[in-house]
Each structure stands twice: as structure tokens, then as C-alpha cells.
N, C-alpha and C positions, 0 to 999 in steps of 0.2 A: 540383867534382870527377871526382865519378861520372858525370856527363856529358861530359867531357874525356876520359875513358878508356874510356867507350862511342865513342866519336868515335872515336878513335883506332884502337881493336880492328876498329870497322866500315870504316875506310877501310884496314889493312891486308887483311881478306878481301876487302875490293872491288878491290885492286890484286891480290892472287893470284888472283883470278877472272877479270880483266882480261887478267894475263899468260898462264892457260893457253889462254884465248880467241884471245887474240893469236898465241901461237905454234901452236896448232890449224889456225886460219884461214888461215897464212903457209902451211901445206903444203898447205892446201886450194888456194887459191889457183896455187901452182905446179902444181900435178896440173893444172890447168885451162888453166893457159896451156901447159903439155907437150903437152895433146889438141887446142890449137888456138884457144883463147877467146879473143877479142878482150877486152882491157883495160874495154872499154866495156860489152861484156856483164856481164862478172864484178863492175863497179862499181852496173849496174844491179841486178843480181841480188841484192848484198847493201843495196842500198837501199830495196828492195821489199821484203824479209825484214825490215829494219830498220822500214820504215814498218807493217808488218801488224802482227809484234808490238807496237808502240806503241796501233796502234788497237785490237788484240783486249783489251792491259790496260787500254787506258782507257775500252772501254765492259765490260771484266768490273767495274772498280772502282764506274762510275755502277749497273752491275747492283745490286751488292752494295750500294748508297748508300742505292737506293730500296728493296731490300727491306728492309735493317734499319728505313729509317724507317716503311714500312709495317707490318711484324711488331711494332717494341716500340715504339711512341709512348709509351706512359705510362711505360716503364723512363728512356727518354732526357728526359720532358717537365720531372723533377726536379731533373738537373744541365744541360740545354741549354736549355731551354723547349719549345715545340711544335715538331719539325721539321719542315723539307719540305723537300720538292726542288721547284722551280719550275722551270719549262721554259726560263725567260729566264735564270734561273742556270746552267743544267745547257750552254744558248748558249754563256754567254758564257763559261764557263770552258773550253769547247772552241776557242772561236774563239783565248782567248787562248794556251793551249800550242800549237796547231796552227801 
């Protein structure tokens, strides 16, 4: 029950954020088109922005994981065993999400 309520509240929050972003971006696209930007340029800009943010978030996640594994191995050993982040696992994970 708690999990269902958490998902419901999270879904409402995400949908509100998406609504605001879409409303804001609609105005931005309108302004760009009004000053003469081609649709392909606008789409390319949004695509580049999305890929950059996704890559930066993924890289930050990997760095935080490596930091936690390096700094807290004794504390984590009790709960999850000896933590280790191998390059093969990192590469596989990156390829699966890319």
C-alpha cells in the first residue's frame, strides 16, 4: 500500500514537471521559429541537449558508485558482500542503456 501511494505521488509530481517543461519549451520553439530557425536545427538542438544531460547523469552516477565502493567497502560488506565495480560490468551497463 505504501509503495502504491509512493508511486502515485511520484507519478503526479513527474507529470506536473513534464507539463511545465512542455509549456516552457513550446514558447521557446515558437520564438526560435519566429526568428527563422529551421525545424531540423531546433530538433537537433533538443536532441544534443538531451544526450548531453543523459551522458552527464550517467557519468555522475558511475563516479558516485565508484566513490562509494572505494570509500565504504567495510560498511557495505555487511549488507551486500564485497562491493566491486569492474570495468566489464560498467561497459556492459553503458552499452545496454546506450
